[in-house]
N, C-alpha and C positions, 0 to 999 in steps of 0.2 A: 550106756555111752562110756567108752574108755577114756581115762585121763591120759593126757600127753605125758610121755616119760620125762624123768629128770635124770641127768647124768652128772656124776662127780668126776672132774678131770684133775689129775695130779700131774704137774709138769715142772721141769726145772727151768728157771730163767735168771740169768746173771747171778748164779750161786745161791739162789733161794728157791724153795719149793713152794709153788702156788697151788692152792686148792680152790677151784672155782666150780660153780654149778651152772648148767645150761640145759635148754630144752632141745637143742638140735646139734648133732655132730655128724659130719659127713667127710668122706675122703675128698680132698681138694683136687681140682684140676691142675693146680700147681704141684709139680712133682715133689713128693716128700713132705707134704703138709696135710694137716687136717683143718677143716673149717668148723669153728665153734660159733653158733648163733644163739640169740635170745638168752644172754647171760642173766642169771638170777642172783639177786642180793636181798638181804633182809629189808623189811619195811622200816621206814624212818619213824613210824608211829610207836616203836618200842621205847620204853623208858631208858633201858640200858643200851648204850652205844658202844660197839666194839671198835676200837681204833684200827685194828688190822683190817677188818672188813670195810671200814670207811676209806682206808688207803687204797684198797683194791677197787672199790666203787669209783673213787676219784680217778684212778689210773685208767679204768675202762669206760669212763663217762663219754658218751657220744659215739662209742664203738658199735657199729652195726654187726660186723662180722670180724672175727679174729682168726688169723692163720697161725697155727702152732706147728713147728717142725716135729715130724714124727719121732726123731731121735731124742727129743726133749721130753716126750710123754713117758711118764712112769706107769700110769694106770688110768683106765676109764671104767667106771662102774655105773650101772643103771641102778638108781636108788628109789626107795619108796617116797621119801620126802627130802626137801632141800635142807641142807645143814648150813653151818656158818662158813662163809668163804674166808680164807686166811692165807697169810704168807708166813713161812717158817724158814729158819736157816738150814741150808742143805749141807752144812759142814759135817754134821754127825751122820749123814746118810750113808748107808752101806750098800746102796744099789749101784751096781756097775753096769753102765750101758753096754749092750751087746754090739760088737763091732759090725757095721753094715757097709758093704761095698756100695759106693754111690755111682753106679753105672747109669749111663743115659738110656732112656727107653728106646726100644727098637734094636738093641744089641750093638749099636755103634759105640766104640770107645774113643 
């Protein structure tokens, strides 16, 4: 029996880089978005509590599905195991987004 995959998603939100883990990622029916479902966070049974992960967990508490704009996504990786979710400052980031024309589907401008 195969294990369900774990994805690491890096994206920019309000000047910060978010690193989250999820079990399901699909292209959304909403144009220009991806759907992220089944977010994964560390267990509370651990003795050491990471404040950054707790902040993310609180921010996404009660969220069934999150829609992330494609132009905010830096990278999506399928990983062997879940890591620690975190938020870091994007100020030192040297990633420049690729300019994308935002045309409407169907060729109508």
